[in-house]
N, C-alpha and C positions, 0 to 999 in steps of 0.2 A: 705892637711893634713900633719902634721909634722911626722917625723920618730917616735917620742915618742907616738903620738896618734895612729899611725899604730901598734906599738908594743903593746900598751894597748888593742887595738881592737883584736889583735891576741890572747893575753892572755885570754881575756874574752871569745872569741869564743872557745878556747881550753878547758876551764873549762865547757863551755856549751855543747860542743859536746862529751867530754870525762870526765864527772863529777867524781870527786874523792869522795870516801866514800858514794856513792849512794847505797841504799839498806836498809835492816832492821836488827836490832839487835835481839838477842834472849831475852827471859824473863829476868827480873832483870834490865831493863833500864827504864829511865824516858822518857815518850812520850809527846811531845807538838805539837798540831795541830794549825796552824795559816793560815789565808788567807788574801789576799789583795783584798777586794771587788771592789776597783777602777778598777783593770785590770784583776782580776781573778786568780792571782797567789795563789797557795796553797803549803804549806809545812808541812810535818810530820817529826819532828826531834826526833831522839832517842839518848839519852845521857846516857852513863854509867860512873858514878862517883864512884871511890873506894878510900877511904882514902883521899878525897878532891882533887883527880886527875881525869882529863878527860881521862879515859882509852880507851874509844871508843865513836865515834859519827858517826851517819849515818843519811841520809835524803832520803825521797821520796817526790814526788810532781810534779807539773807541773806549768809552767809559762814561762815568757819571758826569754831571754838570760841573762838579768841583774840579775833577782832573782835567777835563777838556778846556774849561775856561781858564784854569791856571796855566795850561800849556799855551793858550792864545796870548794871555797876558805876558808870560815869560818871553815869548818871541818878540813882542813889541818892546819890552823893557831892555832887551840885550842887543837889539839890532844897532849896528854902528859902534858898539862899545868895544873896548879892548878885551881880550880874553880875561885879563886880570879883573877888569871892572865887571865882566859878566859873572865871574866866580864870586866876587864880592856881593853882587846882587843876590846870588843864590844863597850866600851866607846870611844876608839880611832877611831873605825869605824864611830861612830856617829859624832865625830869631823871632820873626813874626809868628811862626807856628808854635813857638815856646811862650807866647804871650807878651813878648817884648814889643816895643813900638819904634822900629828902625825907620830912618828917613829914606824914602825911595826917590828923592829928588823930584823932578818934574813929571814922573810917571806914577800917578797915584792910584790907578786902577787896581794894582796889586793889593792895596790896603783893603779892598773889598773882601778879601779872603781872610781878614784878621779874625773873624768869628769862628773859623774852622777849628781853632785851638781848643774850643770848648767841647769838641767832639773828637776825642783821641783816635777813634777808628777812621776818621776822615782825613787825618793829617797825612797819611801815606798817599791818599788820593791827590791831595794838593801838592805834595812834594815830588811826585813822580817825574814830571817834566823837568823840574829843577835839578833832580839827581841825574837825569839824562844829559842835561846841559853840562854839569860838572864832568861827567864821563866823556862827553864829546870834546870838551876843551882839552882834557888830558890826552885823549886819543889824537886830537889835532896837533898836539905838541909831540906826538910820536911815542907816547908812553904806553899806549894800549892798542890792541887790535880791536875789531868790531866786538862789542860786548853784548851778551844776551843774558838776561836774568829772569 
């Protein structure tokens, strides 16, 4: 294993063992519940949008280290961003899962998941939280009601 692979594995495990922004928000937030029936991952994402800005985002759920660390990374990456910037980050993450090398700016932890694209069955695990984010932003703009998949 290369030193970079080892570093990426440590970043993923750090987010899995000590997830950032895990918990629930008070009323006034958008809630999106998604699951990955292939492996049993579940996430409940709560998003607080104010004036088009992601003011707060938290998640609960259970699943593999890939899905839970990806959720933790996603919450850190989008906090304080505009809704449009958050969706652009989700698009970049999708590109990362396709083997592309997008720039995540000053938040590099997400790049630790770049190796997931070598395991097609795990891509759904990694993208679960990001898909919930997209739906949450849409819902926050009034396009959808609470979504369950």
